[in-house]
N, C-alpha and C positions, 0 to 999 in steps of 0.2 A: 625276020622281026626281031624287035629287041623288047627284051622283058623287065621292066622295074622291080629292082628289089624293094623288100619292104622295109621299114626300120632295123627289124630284130633280126632280117636276112644281113644286113649290112653291118650289124655290130657281132654276128656269129661269124660271119664272114673274117672280118678284122682279127676278131680273138682267135681264132682256128689257127690262121695263118703266122700269126704271133707266137702261139705255142708250136708249131710246129718248127718255125724257125727257132725258138728258143731251147727246146729241150731235147736232147740226146736220149729218146725212149728206147726201151729194148722190150721185146713183144715176148711172151710165153703162152702157153696153150696148154690145156687138161679137158677132159671129158667127167661129167658126174651122172650117178647112175641116180636118176630122181623119180624111178618106178614108185617107190614109196610114198616122196613127196608128192606126186601128182595123186595118188588114191588118197591120201591125209585131207586134200584141199574142202571134197564136199563135205566130209564129217567137221571140219573146223567150222565152215559156214554156219552150219546148224548148232554147233556148241557156242560159238563165240558171236553169235547173230551179225555177221557182216563177211562179206565175200573174200576170200584169202585168194589173191593171184599167187602164179609163179614168181611174179615181181615182189610181192610183198614178202616171199620167201628171201630173193636174191638181196633186198636191200638189209633186213635184217642179218643175215650170213654176213653181207659185204661189211656191214657196221661192229656187228661182233668180231668179225677177225681184225678188223682195224685196231679194235681197244687192246687186242692181244699183239697186234703189230704196229706200234704207235708211229714208226719212220714210213708208213705208207701216207700219212696226213702232212709231213715234212713238205718245208718249204725254203728255197735260201731267204736268207736276211742277211745283206752284207756277205760276210765270208762264214756266217754259221746257218745252221741249219735248224730253224723253230718248226716246233712239233706245235699243231693247231689246238686251241685249247678245246674245241668242241669235233664232233667225229657228225658233220652235216653231210649226208647224202643227196646228190642231185642226181633225180633221173629223166631222161629224155624222154619228151612228149611229142608227137607230131600233131600240131595244131594248126586249122586252118592259115595263121599268119606266118607259119614256119614252123621250124624246132624251137621249143621253149623247154627250159630245164628249170622245173620246180623242186625245191629243196626241203629235204625231210631235217629240220633241225635235231641235234642231240638225239640221232636216230638208237645209237646203242644204250640210250635208256628208255626208248619204249617198248612196249610188248608188241607181237605180231599184230594182234587187233588194232592197237593203235596207230601203228604205220599202216595197215589194211584201211582205215579210214581215211587217214591222212592223203595216203596216194589216190585214193576214189575222188576225193573233194579237189586235190589239185588239179588231178588229168580233167576232170569237169570244167573247172575254173579256167585251165590253159585252152579247152577245146572251145570254149566262151569267152576268149579274150580278156577273162576278167582277174587273171593272177596280177596281184600287187608285186611292186618292186621287193619289197622285203620277203616275199614268199618265193622270190628267185636270187636271194643274196645269200653269201656265207657258205657256198660250198667248197668242202674240202675234201670230198671225193666221190669218183661218178661212175653212174651207172648207165649201160646204155643196151636196151634187148632189140632186138630184130628179129626175132623169133616167130612173130607174129606173122614176121611179112614173109615167111618160108625160108628163112636165110639159114643155113646151117652153119655157121662161123663166120668171124670179121672181127678186125683189129680195129678199134676205137683210137681216138686222139685226146690224149689228157687235155681238159681245158686249161685255161692260165690261171685259174685260182688252185687246183689241183696239181698231183704229181701222179695221180693213177686213177684208170677208169679201167672197169670191168666191164667187157662185152660179151653178152649173153647171146647166144643161136637159139635154133630151134630145139623142141624134145623131137628126135627122132628115134623109133623103133628099131633096134638092133638087136640082133642074133649075137648071144654071149654065152662063154662056156660058165656050167654052176654045176659044181657036183658030179663033174665028169658026163654032164648033158646039156643040149644046147636048150637056150631057153631065151624069150624075146624081153628084153630091158627096155626101159626108156631113158634114152641117155641124152645130155646137154654139152655143148661145146662152151667152155669158159676161158677168155682170151684177157690177158693183162696187157695192157700199155703203161710203163714204167718209167718214170724220168731216173736215167742211169746215174745222174749227178750225185743221188741223194740215197738211190736204194740199189743194193747189188742184186745179182740173179739169184743167189741161194737165199737171200732175205724174204724176197719175192715169191720164190718158190715155196717155201713154207706155209707164206701168208694164201697164195693160192691153193695149196693141200690144204689147209684148214676152211676155207670156204669150200672146199667140195666134200671134207669129211663132214661138216654140216650140213651140208644138202643132202647127203647120203644118209643121214639121220636125223630127220627132221623132226621128230619130238622134242628134240634139244632145242630148238628154234620157238617154240610156241609158249 
């Protein structure tokens, strides 16, 4: 049996192959305690009037971290590294026509509520095949979240326009020590794939550490 590819599937396959061949990526991983974050979501829905998903927090934390560590949106132009003018977060959405990546433009300048509204709108448009080309252009850093599918952790492929992708796994209840006692906490795996030509391991580690710190103090992201 042969299965025909959609236009989007052909394009994504070509782009991912190009990226895998041309970018010498390295990978690092950490875990964040999101117990407080998960408990905060329903409260924010009431106060902000919009559903706040875990993805909303990840997008906000990612954009804020890039602002502090701008090399994460660097790209080679000739023999120099060009830092992107804007922090535009592309987030993967599984749609009937294939994987699509809507882009939240200037995400670092938007509130959590503004990101939540755009995320909801773009996700709905992606799943009804109504995203415009403009809404899928300009990605400078990427996010992929497979937690909803029960995946604990994974490594992403940085897309051609970007040098960094954050891969997020499922929120898992784990027994952790706290004040000498065993407590159950909600933990999530955070993995980075980073172009090593542009970003060093130490720089990426600080970047991921800052994302983790924000997620563990979610009030700072509201």
